[in-house]
C-alpha positions, 0 to 999 in steps of 0.5 A: 482451535482458532475459533476457540482462541477468537471466542475467548479473547478480549483483544485479538491481534492480527497482521492482515485483515480478518477473514469473514469467518474470523469476524464471525468468531469474534464475541460482541464488544471485542477489541481487534487490532491489525493492518485492517485497510477498511477503506478497501474492505467489503462493506459486509465485513465492516457491517459485521464489526458495527453489529458486534460493537467491535472496537477496531484499531488499524495499525496503518492509521496510527498517526503521530502529531507530526503526521508520521505513520510509525507502523505503516512507515517500515512496511511502506519502505519494504514495499518501495524497495520490493517494487524495484526488485519485482519490477525488474523481474516483470520486465523479463521475457519469462514474466511476459515482459518486454525483455528489458534489462533495467539498467541497460548496457553500453550503447543500450538505454536503460528502462524508463520508469515512472514513480507516481507518488513521492512519499516514503514508499515512492522514495524507496522505490526511486532509490531501488530503481536508481540502484539498478541504473534505470532512468526514473521520472517522479510525479507528485502533486506536492512540490515540497516532496518533489523538491526533496526528490530533486535534492536527494537524487540528482538526475531524476526527472520530477514532474507535477502529477496531473492528467496531462503529465500522467498521460505523457509518461504513460506513452513512454514508460516501460514501468509505472509504479503507483504509490499513492496514499491518502491517509484515512481514505481510498486513493483517487483513480488517477491513471485511467484506462485510456492512459493504460491503453496508450502504453507500449505493449507488455509494459508494466504497471505496479499498483502499490496502493492496491491495499487501500483500493488502488489508483489505476482504473484497470487494477484489481487485487491479485495474489502472490501465487498469481501476481500479475495479469494482462489488461489492454496488453499491459502487465498489471502487478497488484498484490496487496501486502507486498512485504509478506514475500520477505516475511522475516524482514517484514515481521521484525520491521512490523513488530519493532514499530507496532509493539510499543502500541500493543504493549500500551493497549494491553497494559492500560486497555483500549478505552484509556489508551485511546483517550490519552494517546492521540496516535491510538485515537487516530488509528481507531477506525471503529469504536464500540461499533461506531465507524469513523466518518471518512471510511468508505468501502470496496466491493472487491476484497 
């Protein structure tokens, strides 16, 4: 049984964050690795890890010395590409949308799309939306990131992300894809309820950063079975783990990226690997029950 497997293991490998029931099955001082997203976890789950003196490695926090997140990266890419694919469907009438074709038609303008965040996920989202011939605006606080977008995608409008510009794009965007990531922390809420209220009825907000807690004031986690809801007359899509809808692709991408780290942990043990490999040390969010200092909690997931 699953309970027996958890109870006998020295190292438990998961993909998604463990359920409360699964955490109860873990023996004290067990090692756990998975896409944990503890920044958006309920506090009681984290307390349970502490009380049992668990060592937990979050794949999404494994970071190389050059700042690259090797396991998070392919999943972020998939999420970005899916944002365009799913977003096009949400604009359709049968999803409650405005009935807009993403790329428009001769004599009919395309959808206005705003991508907030020019990181890997945001860049892939831009590529996907442009592939559908949408008119795309990208916002970010990093001018270097905007420079990369400007050079790679001629015709894309780039803007510095600040409250004034965010409020401006909310007034005209048919779809906003928020892809904010702050490594090791919850993203800040940058799109307020007032901004959402200013959007045109039946426009779409996709909070791609919901895995880490979300960056839209009106967003809350949804499921693939019931992926969107209306708030302030705006369609909200806030599904954690978006790549799971393309499970085969996501599984191969995840294993290709994570397996070298898993193999090293299995062969050398967590303690030794953590000491010798800075990337694994960066990914260790709980060590023998001691929580990394910059972790914060959610009350909703």
